[in-house]
N, C-alpha and C positions, 0 to 999 in steps of 0.2 A: 411515478418514481417517488421514493421516500427520502427526504433530505436529512442528512446527518452531518455532524461536524466533529473533527478530531480534537480531542482534549487530552492533555498529558497529566492532569491531576492537580489537586490542590498543592500549592507550593512548588509546582513544577511547570507552570504555564502562566504566561502573562495575560491570557484570556480567561475570564471568569465564566462560570456557568450562567450567571445572571446576564452577561453580555450575549452569550450564545442563545439564550432563550429569547432575546429580542430580535434575532434575525428571522425574518418572515419565512415560515414553512419548515423551519428546523424542528424536528421532533425527537431527536436522540443524539447521544454522543458516541463517537468512536473512541474506544478507550483501551487501556492495558495497564498492567501493574509493571511499570517501567523499572521499579527497584528490585524486581525478582530476576535473578540471573537466568539466562536461557538454560533449559533443561531441568529446572527445579519446579516442584509443584507450586501452584498458586494457592496461598493460604485462604481458606474460606472466610476468615474474619476480614481480610483485606478486600476481598471481592464484595462482601456485604457492606463494607464502609463506602465503596464507590457507589454501590446501588443506592444507599441512603442519601448520599450527597446529591446524586442526580434526581432522586425522587422529590427533593425539596423544590425543584424547578419543573417537575412533571416531564422530565426527559428520560427516555428509555435507554437501556444498555444492550440493545439487540445485536450490535456489531462490535466485535473485539478486533483490534489491530495493534499489535500482533501477539500471538503466542509463539515466541521465537523458537526455532528448531536448533537443538544443540549440534555443535559441529561434529560430534562423534557419530550422529545419525547421518549427516551428509557424507562423512568419510567412510561410513560402513564398518566402523570398528566393533569389536565384540561387546563393548560397553553400551552400544546403542539401545539394547533392549531395556535397560534400566531407565534410560531417558525417555524412551517411547512409552513405558508404563507411567512415568510421571506426566507425560503429555496427556495420556488417556485419563488419568485422574483429574487433571485440570479441565478437560472437556466435560467430564461428569459434574464437576463443581460449577462450571459456567452454565450448564443446563439448568441448574437449580435457581438461577436468577433470570432465566428467560432468554439467554443468549441464543440467537438464531444463525449468526454467521461468524466464523473465525477466519480472519485473514492471516496468512503466513507467507513466507518465501523460502526458497531453497538456494539462495545465493551463497557461495563459499566466502567466508570471512567478512566481506563488505556487503551491507544491505543496499547501498547506493553509492554513487560517486559523483562529486562535483569538484571542480578545481577552484572555484571562487564562490563564496556564500553571499557577497554583497556587491555584485557587479553593477556599476552605475549605468542606467539606461538613459536614452535621450531626454526623457521627461523629468529626470532627476530622481526617480524611484530606483531602488536596487532589487536585484533578483539573483537566484541561484544560476550559476553559469558553468558550463563544461567546455574546457579547451582541450581538444583531442590530442594535439601534438604535445601538450604539457604532460598529460597523464600517460601518454605513451613513453615518455622519457624520464619521468620522475621516479625516484626511489619510493616504494610504498611506505617506508617508515618515516621519511621526511613528509610525505603526503599526510599521514596521520597527525603528525605534529602540527602542521599548518591548519588542518581542519579543527583540531581541538583548541587552538588558540583563538578561534574566532568567536566563541560564545561561552558564557558561564552556564548556559543551559545544555544539558546532555542531549546530543543529537541521536534520534532513533537509529539503531543499528551501529552506533559508534560508541557504545558504552565502554567506559574505561576497563571494567573487569574483563571484557572480551578482548580489547585491543592490547592489554598488557601481555598477552600470550601470542603476539603477532609472529615472532620468530618461529615458535614451535608450530603454529598453524601453517605457515608457508612451507615449512619442512614437511609437515604431514600431507599436504596436498601435492607434493611432488609425485608425478606419475599417476595422479587421479585424472582420468579422461572424462570427456562428456558422457560417454557410454557408462562409465562407472557411476557417475552422478545420477544418471537416469535409473540405473539399477537400485541405487540407494534410496532414491525418491519412491520407486515402486514398492520397496520393502516397507517403507514408512507408511505409505498410503494404504497398503493392504492390511496394515495393523490398525490404523486409526479410523478409516472411513466407515467400517461396520459399526464402530462405537458411535461416531457422529450420526450415522443413519438411525441408530436406535433412539437417539435423543432428539431427532428432528433438527440437527444442526448441519449447516452446509460449510464445509471447508472450502476456502477460496484462495487459491495461490496467486500471489502477486508476481507480475513479470519482472525479469531482471532489469536493473536500472543502472546504467544504460544497457540495452539489449544486445551486448556483445562481450566477449572475454576481455577482462582487464587484469593487468599484472600477472599474466600467464595462468589465471584461474579460469576454469570452465564456467560457462553460463549456458543454460539449457532452455529457459522459458523466454524465448526471444521473438516469436512470431506465430503466424497462423498454423503452420505445420506442427510446431512444437505443442500448441494447444490441442490439436487433434490427437497427438500421441499421448499427452497427459490424460485426456478424458477417457481414452481406451484402457488405461492401466486398471482403473476400477470404474466400471460403467454404472455409476450411481449418481442420483441427484445431489448426494452429499460430497461428491468430488467435483468441485467447481472452480470458478475463476474470479479473481478480482481484476477486472479489465481496467487497466490504467492507461488512459489515452496519452499521458505525458511520457511514460516509460516506453511504450511501443512507438509513440510518435517521434522519438529521437532518431528512429530509423525511417526515413521517408518511404522505404520500400514496403513498410507495413500498411496494409489497408484496414484501418480500424473499423470503418463502416461495414466492410465485408465480414469482419470478425463478429460484430454484433449480430448481423443477420444469421450467421452460421451457428453461433454459440449462445444466443440469448437465453435459452432455457437453462443454461449452466452458468449464468452470470448472476449470482445473488448480490454482488457488490461491485460498484463502479467508481473509479476515480476519474473525474473529468477535469483536465487542465490542458493548457496550451503551451507549446514551445515553438520557438523560431529556430529552425535548423539551417545552418550555413553550408555552403558548398564544400568547405574543408572539413566538415564533420563536427564542428563546434555547434553547441546549441545553448540557448538561454530561455528561461521560463518567463513567459509574458503574461499579460492579462488573459482572462478567459475569452475575450472577444475574438471571434473567428478571424477577423481581418488583421489582428495583431500578431498572429503566429503562422505556423506552417500546418497545424493540425485543423482539420475541418470540424470544428466544434458544432457548428450548425447541423452538419450532416450526421454527426454522432448522436446528438440529441434526437434528431428526426428518426434515426434508425432504432433507437430505444423506443420512441413513441410508436413507430409503425409496428413494432413487435409486441406492443402492450406491456412494456416493462413495468413491473411493480416492485422491483428490488430496491436496494439502498444505494444512494449516491452521496458522495461528498466532493467538495470543490477541490480537494487536494491542495497543492502548494499555491502560495500567492506571493506577489511582490511585497516589498516593504515600503509603505507609504506614509507621508505626512509626519515623518520623524518618529514613527512607532519603533520602540525597542522591544524586540520579540525574538523567539527562537527562529532561526533562519527558515524562511518558507512558511512559517506558521503563525503569522500575525492575524489580527482580527479583520482589519479593514479590507484588504484585497480579497480575502476569502469570502467575506460578506458580499462584496461587490460581485464576485464570481457567482455566488448563489443566486443573486438577483438577475444576473444575465441568463443563467440556466433556466430559472423560472420563467423569464420573459419568453425564451424560445419555446419552452414547454407549453405555457399558457396560450401562446399564439397557435401552436399546433392543435391544442385541445379545442380551440374555437373552430378550427377548420374540420377536424375529425376526432371527436372524443374517443379515447381507447375503451375497448370493452374488456373488463377484467375477467380473467379466467377463474373458474371455480377452483378454490383451494390455493389460489396464488398468494404470494407474500403480501 
């Protein structure tokens, strides 16, 4: 596996490239142009600026997360073709700096949902928390206000320019079913995957987080069967998956180890994190250590190793430790600890049975 670390850019992240470079085994950053609204072309000069910043620390830019999909594409509106063309232009520009994987999602309105960003744990650390009964009953507009009051740093997927149109977005999604959303995703993939294929880029969809409908909005990338359906839409290595163990792991019915064995050839990018799921449907993000959560992190790493995985991995969210002030879920300390735990599992497996890398693998 190839270890990477999400970075939100100079002036937009409490973690520096210099700090990232010091984490053992990290070879690149997972990045995006967070100031470019969804649907707009990414300017080449801004792409080159990030490339030059990372190059000073010998970190690559192979993985982008995310090139966000405009809501008109998800809604299937006549204007979607213009935004799809902008998306294609961005793919072409990213290819010029060597990008290999583009993570994206197809979640209506909200990229993810938590009800508390700093839930105190027994050890005094804090973490992202989801209280199912609260989100089932809360008004989405009040929910947005509460989330945006928690941090001076913009949360990915909760950008103000997107959320200021919340009223019209909810109105637009009235009557949009899961099947409609599948049709709109298929239209999008049939347009962009051939372009990605031409440039040797793998598109990697992120699962819905959490993997069930919220606020009456449909969610479609929720489990193993939905991944089978996704991959059949365009049967190409460039139509792939960002397998997030935390997102899928919020539903205990999801067998993530089985997913890895079935789909490993179509997983260019993996998010590995742990959550503890409670009987009432609540969940909290824990340390990466297998025993601390509900997700079988040890089994997940072993499944990747057993299948000779050579794709990209990032530790995903972490707790907030030792008084660190950071973007919720994206501090330095716990993600660095998570990386070392993942490397420990991987290195132990390598001692027992080193993987044989396939010809032409990532």
